C-alpha positions, 0 to 999 in steps of 0.5 A: 392359700385361702385362710379361714377363721379358727371358729369356722374350723371348729364347726362340725363336719356336717356344717362345713367345718373340720370338727376341731375342738375349740381348745379354749372351751375344752380347757375351761371345761377341765378347769370347771371340773377342778372347780367342782371338786373344790366345791364338793370335796372341801376336805381335800388338800387342794380345797383346804389350801386354796380356801385358806389363801384365797376365800377364807370367809366366803364360798368359791362362787363368791370369791374374788380373784385377789391381789396376787393370785397364783396361776392355779387359782387364776385358772380355776377362778376363770372357770367360775362362770362356767360352773355357775351356769350348771350348778344348783344348790341343794336346799336341805334345811334352807339355812345356807341358801339365800332366796334371791341370789343362790341358784336353788330352783330346779327346772327354771332357766334362771334357777333363782327366785325372779318374783318381786321382792317387796319388803323382803331382806336381800339376805333372806334364807329359804328356811324362812319360807319353809313350814316347820315340821313339814318335809320339803318336796323333792 
């Protein structure tokens, strides 16, 4: 019986595979959904418990794995990079959005400001770039 690599079996049938799902990617997608809920539904019991225990002073995207993580937290934390790839921050008034490190620029691959920083502060907020009294573009 000739053996074949699993990733080749996961190719679509049109490319010579059997069309199986890559279960690792599928599970990461499901965990990414839970991570998204953690970020967007901050008042839920799950979000409040995980935030209090694992990242009380930061956000989910900036959280560390911690010293003794639970299986739940370790799993949701693993999906962090997947969520970061597709997430974009809503600017609003710009007070909570950092110019250089937060993904906030739409329709760009990096979603971040990539221009030379010059003498600007690493923690510079988008609010500092806005003209007071003018409505931002949408």
